[in-house]
N, C-alpha and C positions, 0 to 999 in steps of 0.2 A: 519363415519369418511370421511371427504374430501379426495379426491385423491390428494396427493402432489407429485406424480411421484417419481423422485430420491430422494426426501426428506421425503418420507414416514416413514421411520425408525426413522429419527430426529423428525419429527411431534409426533411420538408415544412416544418418550423420553421426549421431552420438552413441548409438548402440541400444538394443533392446533393453538392457538391464538399467542403463541411465533413464530411458524414457519412462520405465516402469517406476523408478524411484521419484521422479519428478512428479508423476501423477499421484503419488501416495503422501507427498508432504502436505503440510497445512501451515499457511501463511496468514499473518495478520499485518495489514497495512493501514497505518494511521496517516490521513490527510490525502485527499483525492483531487487536489488542485493541479497546478500546472506541472508538478512532477509526478505526483501520486497516481493521477489518472493514467497517464501514459505507462507508468510501471505496472499498473494493473492489468492493462491490456496485454503488455509483454509477457507477463507471468501467465495469463490464461492462454495466450498463443503458443507458449512453450510447452504447455501441457499440465500446468498446476491446476488441479481440479478442486481443491479445497482452500478457499480465499475468503477472508473476512475484510471487509473495507469499512473504515470509521472515518466519518466526517460530519459535522453538524450543520454545514452550510447548505445554501440553495444556490442553484445556477443563476447567475446574473448576466446580464448583457456584457460586461466587461470581461467575462470568462470565455467568450466565444473564440476569441483569436488564440487561446493557449491551452485550454482544457478539453480533453478528448470528448466528453459527453456533453459538452456545451454547445448547443446549436439554437437557432432561433426557436425551434420547436421545444426545447427543454428548459428554457428561460422560467424561472419560478419554481422548477421542481426541486426536490431534495437531491443533492448531488450524488450521494450513494444509490438512491433508487434509479436515478437515470444511467449511472454507470453499471448497475447490475443488469439492467435490462440490455445494454450493449454487450457486456460480457457474455450473457447467455445466448445472445444472437451468434457469437462466436463459437462457444462450446455450450450447448443446451444440457449437456451432461455434468457441467461444473456444478459445484456446491458453493454458491456465493451467498454469503451472509452480510447484509447491509446493515450497518448500526449508524443511525443518525445521531450520533453523540460526539462530544468533545473530549478529548483526552487531556487531563489535567492532574495535578496532585489531589484534588478533591475527588475525582472520578476513578483514578487509577485502580482502586481495590475492586472495581466492577468488571474489569478485564482479566480473565484468568490466563495470563501471559504464559504460564508453564505448559499450558496444553498445546501451544503451537511449536513448530520446528523452527520458524524463522520469524523475526518481526522486521517490519520495514517503517522507517521513520521518514515521513514527508510532511512534518508539521511545520507550520510557519512561526509558531510561538516559541521563543528560545527557551523560556521557563518550563513549558510543557515538554519540549523536545529533550531537555536536560533531565526531566523527570522521567521520561520514558527510557531514556538510556540508563538511568540508575536502576529503575525496576526491571528492565530486561537483563542487565547484568546480575542483579540479585536472583532472578528466576532461572538464570543459567542458560538463556535462550539467545542464540546469536542475533545480533541486530545489525542492520544495514541502515545508515543514516545518510540522508541527502545532504545534511549540513548546510541546506539553504536557509534563508530567512526572508520569506515572502514579505514585500512591502517595505523592506528595509533598503533605502536608497544611498546610504553613505558606507561603502565598504571600508573606509578608513576608521570607522568607529568600533571595528571588530579587532580583537587580540587573539592570536593564535598561540595555544599553549598545549600543554600535556593534558590531554582529556580525561586521564585517569586522576587528575587533580581537581576536577570541575566539581563544583557543589551547587546546591539550589539556593 
């Protein structure tokens, strides 16, 4: 059996070929808050080595109880920078790109989505979420969407419909 280092147990569980494949994919993750930060760590712990994380926010005190990289020490830091540091502590060989940017219709062209194998949406803004889903579909890249809506407290205000009929 090939030596997979910190991923030896995973390779034993899912097989060497699957572990190699996980290590070769490239993922971009938008939003590293209450969902995205945990997702990023799970990806790196599973063996994903090429991960781009995108978020324009800074860690604040109210993040500490729910966001992975948020601690009393990281308050005030750029979220993607604090998260990158943590992810590299898990796997120093990972290639983590931290982009302190916001995804929106205005910035969408700055992300070359077609260079990724997977896109993960953990964005709070519904308009940006829809824009990302549309752009991912146009690029032909599979997208996994958390479908959450941070800071939205009235779930009865949402309507469930056919996502293929969604428009911006």
